[in-house]
C-alpha positions as CSV (number, residue, x, y, z in Angstrom):
1,M,106.9,34.4,188.0
2,A,106.0,33.7,184.3
3,Q,105.5,36.6,182.1
4,P,101.7,37.1,180.5
5,D,101.5,36.3,176.8
6,S,99.5,39.0,176.1
7,L,99.1,42.9,177.2
8,G,96.5,44.0,180.4
9,Q,93.1,46.0,179.8
10,F,95.3,49.2,181.6
11,E,98.4,48.8,179.2
12,Q,96.1,48.3,176.3
13,L,93.9,51.9,176.9
14,V,97.0,53.5,177.6
15,L,98.8,52.2,174.0
16,T,95.4,53.0,172.7
17,A,95.3,56.2,174.2
18,I,99.4,57.5,172.9
19,L,98.0,56.0,169.2
20,T,95.2,58.3,169.1
21,L,97.0,61.2,170.5
22,R,100.0,61.1,168.5
23,E,101.9,64.1,168.8
24,D,100.1,65.6,171.3
25,A,100.6,62.5,174.1
26,Y,102.3,63.5,177.1
27,G,101.5,62.8,180.6
28,V,98.2,64.9,181.3
29,T,96.8,64.1,177.9
30,I,97.2,60.4,178.5
31,H,95.4,60.4,181.7
32,T,92.7,62.4,180.3
33,K,92.4,60.3,177.2
34,V,92.7,57.0,179.8
35,E,89.8,58.3,181.7
36,E,87.5,59.0,178.6
37,L,88.8,55.4,177.3
38,A,87.8,53.1,180.0
39,G,84.3,55.3,181.0
40,P,83.0,55.3,184.5
41,I,85.0,53.5,187.0
42,S,83.4,51.9,190.0
43,F,86.0,51.0,193.2
44,R,84.6,48.0,195.5
45,E,85.5,48.5,199.1
């Protein structure tokens, strides 16, 4: 399987969260910031 040339949306959100949080970037704060950046997400069944 070929590797994609760019990052997906999730990877971009995680990296943005880490860069924004700087020294406060750890599991829980990254998770919270990603939720904040992503906004509401609805799942289809």
